[in-house]
N, C-alpha and C positions, 0 to 999 in steps of 0.2 A: 256300146252303140250310142251315138249321140242323137239327140232329138233335132227336129227341124229348127226349133228356136235356137238351140246351141250352135247349129251350123251357121245360121244367119249371124249370130254374135261373133263367131270366129271370122266370118267374112268381113264384118264391119270393123272389128278391132284389128284384124289382120290387114285390112286396107289402110287404117291409120298407121300401123307399124310399117307397112310398105312405103307410105308417103314419107314417114320420118327417115327411114333408111335411104330413100332416094335423095332426100334433102342433105343428109350427111355425106352421101356419095358425091353429090355435086360439090359440096364444100371441101371434103378431105381428099377425094380422088381427082375431081375436076378442077380444084383450085379456085372455086367461086365462093368468095367470102359472103356470108349472108348480111343483109342490112337488118336494122332493128325490126321492121315489120315482118321480114322473113322469119326471124326468130320467134316473134309473137305468134305466128301461125303454127309453130311447132308445139307449143304448150298444150293446146286443146287435144292434139293428137296423142300426146303422151298420156293425158288424162283418159282419153277414150280407150287406149290400150289397157290401162289399169282397170277401168270399169269393166272392160271385156273379160279380164281374168277373174274378177269377182263375180260377174254375171254368169260365167260358166258354172260356178259353184252354187250361187244363189240366184235362181232365175226369176227374180221379181221384175214386174213391168217397170217399176221406178228406176231400176238400174239401166234398163234399155232406154228409157226416156232421158236419163242423164247422159248416156252415150250419144243420143241424138242431139242433145244440147251442146255437148262438146264439139261434135262435128259441125253443127251450125255456127258455133263460135268461130271455128277456124275458117269456115266459108265466109262469114261476115268480115273477118279481118282480111281475107283474100280479096274480097270485092273492094273493100276500102283501099287496099294496097294497089289494086288494079287502077282504081280511080286516081291515085297519086301518080302512078306511072304514066297514065294517059293525060295528066294535067287537068282532070275534071275538077279536082279540089286540091288544096294544099295538104301536105303530109305533116307529120310532127316536125317541129322546128329543128329537132336534133338530127334529122336524116334527110332533109330536102334542101335544095339550093336556096329557096326563099327569095325575097325581094332584095335587090342590091342597088336599085336606083336611089340617088340622093345620099349615098354613103360617101364619106370622105375617103381618101386613099388609105389613111391609117385604119379606119373602121373596116374597109374592105379587106385589108391585109389581115386584120384580126378575125374577120369572118372566115377567110380562107384557111387560116391556121387552126381555127377551132372546128372546122368542118370534119365530119367523120370520113373515113376512107371509103366506105361503101354507102352510097346514097340510095334512099328508097324510091326516088323518082326516076331512076334509070333502069332500063331492062337489060340485064346481062345475057339473057338467053330467052329465046321464044321458039315455039313450034306451032305451025299452022296459024301464025299471027297472034297467038296467045302466050303471055308470059307465064313463068312458073307460078306467080301469084294467082293468075287467072285459072290455070289448070288445077291448082290446089282448091280454089273455090268450087269448080265444077266437080272434082272428085269428092270433096267434102260434102257437097249436097247429095251425091249418090250414096255416100256412107250414111248420112243422116236418114235417108229413106230406108236403108237396111236396118238401122237401129229402130226406126218406127215399126217396120215389119216384125222385128224381134219382140218389141213391146206388145204388139197386137197378138202375137203367138203365145206370149207368157200370160196374158190376161185370162 
């Protein structure tokens, strides 16, 4: 029999696992290559899954707070990525179009040739007006709340 805290940990870590599996499905089944920011959003979910496995065995509040921090990290990257997609701010120079005015033809050619195949400032898929980065941010915030609930139950 599992406790209420363990059930919440399973939901939180399972949610991160589901988001990871969904991302891999879009990539490998749907043929949508991820950009750099998409990949950055995956790492905290992998950490949250690992924390969940440990937290099921050792139910300390600190582990649940670490799970919340991992989920919030992915949410933060998702919000940042959303801002890049919507043009609110510039993304990393390695994955955005950047400024091209004032470049010579040769410099522009070099810029084009060194550009990554998948740019962070383009939205390849959306649902209800939200991109995958936006949905990840929303889902990650919900998962963070679950982790907080688990931490409060473990205390």
